[in-house]
C-alpha positions in Angstrom: 134.0 56.6 102.4 130.6 55.3 103.6 132.4 52.9 106.0 134.4 55.6 107.6 131.3 57.8 107.9 129.4 55.0 109.7 132.2 54.2 112.1 132.8 57.8 112.9 129.6 58.0 114.6 130.3 55.0 116.9 131.9 51.6 117.0 129.6 49.0 115.3 128.5 45.3 115.7 130.4 43.6 112.6 127.3 41.9 111.3 125.0 45.0 111.4 127.9 47.0 109.7 128.2 44.5 106.9 124.4 44.6 106.5 124.4 48.2 106.2 127.4 48.2 103.7 125.5 45.6 101.4 122.7 48.2 100.9 125.3 50.1 98.9 125.7 48.7 95.5 129.4 49.8 95.2 130.4 47.8 98.1 130.9 44.3 96.5 132.8 42.5 99.2 132.3 44.1 102.6 134.1 41.5 104.7 137.1 41.8 102.5 137.1 45.7 102.5 136.8 45.8 106.3 139.6 43.3 106.7 141.8 45.4 104.4 141.0 48.5 106.3 142.0 46.7 109.5 145.3 45.5 108.2 145.9 49.0 107.1 145.6 50.3 110.6 142.4 52.3 110.0 140.0 50.1 111.7 140.2 48.2 114.9 138.3 44.9 115.6 137.6 43.5 119.0 135.4 41.1 120.9 132.7 42.0 123.3 130.7 39.8 125.5 127.0 39.8 124.7 124.2 39.8 127.3 122.2 37.4 125.0 124.9 34.8 124.3 128.1 34.3 122.4 130.9 37.0 122.1 130.3 39.5 119.3 132.9 41.2 116.8 132.8 45.1 117.3 134.5 47.3 114.5 135.7 50.8 115.4 137.5 53.5 113.7 141.0 54.2 115.1 141.8 57.8 116.6 144.4 58.4 113.7 141.7 57.7 111.0 139.2 59.9 112.9 141.7 62.7 113.0 142.3 62.2 109.2 138.5 62.6 108.6 138.5 65.9 110.5 141.6 67.3 108.7 
């Protein structure tokens, strides 16, 4: 639930999200969890050009998942 709560605020840089999730002791494999949520159609992952260098991975909560948080 902490993942959805974080992403409900705004889309997030993948590395930063994993770093944040790692602070919660219940999240043992954040990459695996994010991949599973993406495959289930809850999260969206896309690439974005970085002003400082290489392309970065951004993770966002899909609209149908946001609606589920509200209901």
